N, C-alpha and C positions, 0 to 999 in steps of 0.2 A: 636846103641852103648850103652850100659851098663851106669849106673851114676856110679859115684863114690861112696867108700864103703862107709856106713853111719859113722859119727862119735860121740863118745860124743858130746852134747850142751856146750858150752862155760861158760856157765851163773856160778857161783864160786856155789856150793851147789846140779847141779841137774845133774841126770845121765840119764837125758834120750836122744834116738840117732835122730840127726842132719839129714838128704839127702841130701839137698844141701844146703845150708847156712850155719852158723859156729853156729848157735843156736836151738833149738828146737822152734816146731811153736807158742807157749805160751813166749817162752822169746823173740824171733825176733819181736815177737808188743810189748814187755816192751822195747827194744834195740833201735826199730824204733822209739816210741814216745819220747825217751829220746833222740835222736839223732834232733825230724823236735824239739823239744823245744831250746836243748843249742847248739848246735854243726851246724843249718845250720842256712842261711845267714834268718836273718826276713822278706827279704822283697820275697826270696821262699815263703816260709809260706803262704803270700797274693798270688800267682801266684796259687797254686798246693791245693785251698780248694774243697768245697764239689763242685762247680760246673767242675772241671777237671775230680772229679771221675766220675762225672754224663758222660760225656763227650767220656773220657776214655772207659768208660761200655759199650757205644750205640758204640764206636767205634768199637771197641775186637770183641762186639757181629757181626757186619758187617763183620770184615775182621778175621773170626780165627785161619788162618795160615798166621806164618812169613809172612813179605814179601821178605825178604832175600832169604832164606833157598826155597823158590818157586823160585826164577830165575836162582837160582844152581841145580833146579830140586828135588829136598828134599822136604817132607813134614812134617812142622813139626806145633804143635797146638802154638798160641803165647801168651806170657804172660805179654807183658808189652808194650806201646804204647808211642813212641818216635815222639818226633818231631825235623824235617828234620831243620830250623830253630829254635832254641834257643828262651826261650824267652826271656829268658835275653839278645840278640843279636838284639830281633825287633819282632820275629817269634810270630804267632796268632795259638789258637783254631781251623783252620779251617780243613778244612775235607783234603783238599791240603797238609797242612805243617805235617801230621800227616803219619805218620807207625806203622805197629803194628809187634811186635819181638817176637822171642825166648830172655830169658835172654839171653845166650851167643852173638849172634850177636846183643843184646842191649847193652851190655858189651862190647863188643872189639867197635863198634861204637863213645860210652863216649867216650871211650881211645883216641881213631884217634882223636877225635874233642878237647880233653882238656876242656871237658867241665864240669869235674869231677879230682881230685885228682893231679892238677894243684897249684906247688905254694904254698900249705898247710905252 
């Protein structure tokens, strides 16, 4: 399936093309840092620190394909690691509570669960 066409980066004054996000790779890092510093709940910053990055990298290396897509017979590379029971609801970082997902499956599951974009 083809990707969406590239669009200009939404960062003011940047003319580079963005592949999947609304910002180019350089400005996506800047915006992520700004979100983590000002927009994100401080408690979640503590939950998703350096140790989570190590766990995530180890898990995605062991499970390189999207587990949801595999159930449907598709082979899609995994890009993100998802907590089945979110940390905010008492979940942990044990392997039984994790699943590797592609970006679209992760977004779909997160919206269904109401984890993000709820009553802001």
